[in-house]
Structures are given as C-alpha cells and as structure tokens.
N, C-alpha and C positions, 0 to 999 in steps of 0.2 A: 504494500500500500504506500509506503514512504516514497519509493522511486516514482510511482504513478502520481502522487501528490506533487512532487518536485516538478515533474514534466508539466502538469496542469498549471502550476504557478508560473513557470517560464512561459507557457503559451499565453496565459492571461496578461502577463507583464509585457509581452511582445506586442500587444495590441493597445497599450495605453500610452497616450501622449505622443504618438508617432505621426499623427496626421498634421500636416502643415497648417498653421493658422492663417486666417484671412489677412492678406496684405493690403495696406492702403498705400497707394502711390499718388503723390502730389505732383502735379504738372503745372509749370508756370505758363501763363498765356502771355504772348508778346504781340504787340501790334505789328502789322505788316510793314509799316513805315519806319521801323527801328533802324537806326544807322549803325555802321560798323563801329563808330566811336562809342556808342551806347553799349554795344556788345562787349567791346574791349574793357570799358569801365566796369561793367558788371562782372566780367571774368576776373578783373583785378581785385575787386572787393571780395569776391568769393574766395579767391586764392589767399588773400590776407586773413580771412576768417578761418580757413583751413589751417594755415600756418600758426595762427594764434591758438587754435585748439590743440595742435600738435605740441606747441611749446608748453601749454598748460599740462598736457598729459606727461610730457617729459619731466616737468617740475614735480608732478605727483610721484612719479617713479623714483626720482632722485631723493625726495623726502622719505619715501618708503625704504630705499637703500640705506639712507643715513640712519634711520630708526633700527633697521636690521643690523647694521654695523655696530651700533651702540649696544645692542643685545649680544653681540659676538656671533652672529649667524652669518 
C-alpha cells in the first residue's frame, strides 16, 4: 500500500500549479505622426530607466554581500 500511496501522491502533485497563469500584456499606442526624434527620446528615457534599475539591483546585491561578509559567509 505504501508504494501505491507514494505513486498517487506524485501523480496528484504533478498536476498542481503547473498550468501557466493568464498573462497580461500592455501595449503602448503611438500616433502615426510620431517623428524619429520622439522615438529616439523615448528609447533614451527607457534605457536610462533600465540602467537605473540595474544599478539599484547591483547596490542591493552589494549590500547583501557586505552583510554576508560581516557574518563570515
């Protein structure tokens, strides 16, 4: 009975939380008359935001590393 119970538990567990959740995709709408300068300006601001997020993430990891070093890990 125990091996059968283990197999049943593995079967049930294999069907829980494996279905992908619904994804929401946001799409920006742009006017047809948008100029190349507007596109480049938007790309520049987006790149700056990505870089700022990356720097913040690096700062968080550095702080974590410092804390772990203090603990001797």
